[in-house]
N, C-alpha and C positions, 0 to 999 in steps of 0.2 A: 793950442794947436792940436788938431786931430792927428794922431800918429798912425802910420801904416804898420799893422801887426804882422810880423814875418817869422818864418821858420827856415832852417837850413837842413837839407837832406843830402848827405855826402858820406861815402864810406872811407874817405881819406881824412885822417885827423888834421893834417896840415891844411887841407882845403877848408875844413870847418873853422880852424883857428883864423885863417886869413879873412874869411867872410865875417866872422864875429868881430874882428878888428875893424873891418870896413864899415860894418853896420853901426858900430859904436861911434863912428865919426859923423854920422848923419842924424841930425836932431829930429827929423820927422819919421825915422824908422824905430820900431820897438821889437827887439828880438824876444820871441815868446819861448822858443826851445829849439833844440837841434836833435837830429836823428842820424844814426850811422848807417841805416839801411831803410829801404822803402817799405819793407814788410812791417816793421815796427811803426813807421810813420803812418801807414794806411790804417793800422789798428786804432790809432789815437787821433788822427788829424780831424776826423769828422766831429769830434767832441770839443774841438777848440774853435775859437773865433780867430780866423786867419784871413789876412788880406793878400799876402804875398808869400810865395815859396821860392827859395833859391834851391834849385834841383839839379843834382848830378844825373847823368843818363846811364853811363856804364857802371852798374852796381851788380853784385852777385845775386843770383836767384830771381830778382825782380827788378827790372830796370826802370828808369825814369819815365819812359814812354808808357809802359804798362801801368805804372803808378797813376799817371794822369787819367788814363782811360778807365781806371777803377774808381776814381773819386766820385762821390755822390754830388758834391758841390765844389766847383772849380774856382779857386781864387786866382789872382794873377800869378803867372809863372815866369821866372827868369832862369833859363838853363845855364848851368855852370859846368862845363865839360871840357875834357882834353881832346874831344873828337869833333871836327867841323862837319863831318859827313851827315850829321843828323839835322843840320840847320833848317832845310826846307820842311822836313817833317815836323820840326819843332814849331815853326811859324804856322804850319797847317793846323796845329793843335791850339793856336791862339796865344802862343807865348808872347810876352812883352818884349823879350830880347833873348839873345843867344850869346853867351860869353864863353870864349875859348880860353882855357888855362894855358899858361899862367895869366891871371887876370890883373892888369894894372889898375890902380885906383881910379885914374881919370876915366877909364872905360866903365868901371863899376858905377861911378858917379853919374855918367850919362844915362846908364841903364835905369838906375833907380829914379832919376829925374823924370824919365819917360813913364815909369810906374806911377809917380806922383801925379803927373798930368792926367793919367787915366783914372786915378783914384779920386781926384778932387771933384769932377762933375757929379759924383754920387753924393757929395756933401753940400751941394748948392741947389737952389730952387730949380725945378724942372724947366721953367720957362727961360732959363739962361742959355745962351748959345753954347754948344759943345766946343771944347778947346781945339779939337783937331778937324773941324769942319773944313773941307776943301773949298777954295774960292776960285771963281772963274773971272777972267778978264779977257775980253776980246777973243783972240784965237788960241788961247792956251789956258791951262789949268795948273794950279799949284796943289801938290799933294805932299803930305807929311811922310817922309821915308827916313828911317834911322833917326837922325837928330837934326834934320834940315828940311826945309820946304823945297821940293824939287819942281822945277818948271817943265811941263810937258806940252809941246805944241799939239793941237788936235790932229793936224795932218800927219804927225809922226806916230800916232797911236794906231796900232793894228787891231788889237782886240784886248778885252779885259776878262779875266777869269776870277770867279769868286771862290774864296777858300775860307768858309766860315766867317770869322770876324775880319779877315784880311782879304785884299784883292791883289792879283798880279796884273800889272799893266804892261803889255808887250808892245815894243816900239820897233820902228824900222831899222834901228841900228843893231838888231838881234839881241837886245838886252831886255830886262824887265825890271820894273819898280814894284816893290812890295810895300803896301801901305795899309794902315789900320782904318778901314772904312767899310761901307757896304755897297753892293751893286745897286741897291735901290736909290741911295743917295747919288751915285754917279750916273745912273740912268736919267734922273731928273735934270742933272746938269748937262749931260751930253746929248740927250735925245734931240734937242733943237739944233745941234751942231753936226748932224749927219751920222749919228750913231743909232744902232737898233739893238734891241734885246732879242736873241734867238733862242735862249734857253735860260733856265733858272740860274745857271752858272756862267753865262757868257753875255757880254755886250760886244758888238763888232763895229768897226768903222766901215760904213757902206762903201766908201771911196776905195778901199783896199780889197774888195771882193774880186777874186779871179774867176770863180765859177760856182755854180750851184749844182749839186749832185743829189737828187732825191731829197733826203732830209738832212743834208749837210751842205755847208758853205765852205769854200776853199779860200783861205787867206794865207798867202805865201804857200808853205807846204803843210799847213795845219788844217785838218778837217774839223770844223766846229759844228756840233749838232744843232738842228732846228727842231725843237720839241713841239708837240701838238698844241700846247698851251700858248705858244708865241707865234705859231706858224702863220695864221691868217693876218695878224697885224704886221708881221715882218714882210710878207709878200705884198701887202698893200703899200708899205713904205717904199718898196723898190719897184712898184708898178708891175707885178707879175700876177 
């Protein structure tokens, strides 16, 4: 079995001890080392072979967000923090998951299972299908969110926003679904279903357009940009 090599970065000794115990219970995880602060970790992390980092955010002098931005090569990241207010920023940085302390073992297990799913495709031949590929059936799509496949009806999708490796899918119930995929994949699936790309970061449902204002399209109260690169194709789609 190929193991996921991981490190723990946390300034709280009890937090480190808990994660060490959790990691020891998972046979596909291998703990390489631990760090009590991000500065020491940054000085050494690039010399190690690391697949996964369990990372606290609120640490003195140099926090977890700054640490990620300073990394030369970014492994998978699972945030482990007492603060929930960094969740969106954490996912924007491509985090596998965001665990809020105190962390129960069953929640940790789900998180590392997700990391294993992301890790395994790199270990198999390139012509095999990705594990988290969304699938389309009739008038809805299934996307992977958290630890379940969420069904979204095409008619209920307002627009989709790209966030690096993740996308946010906004729906008519004023909620959004965060899923690990790309706009390019979703564009191929949704374009025949009445959706159009308006910008490198946006796909919209043409059905929900309220108005078009110069280089912006209104959907509900959201002004979505229409960039020059997608402008001609978009206007052809809506016959303008």
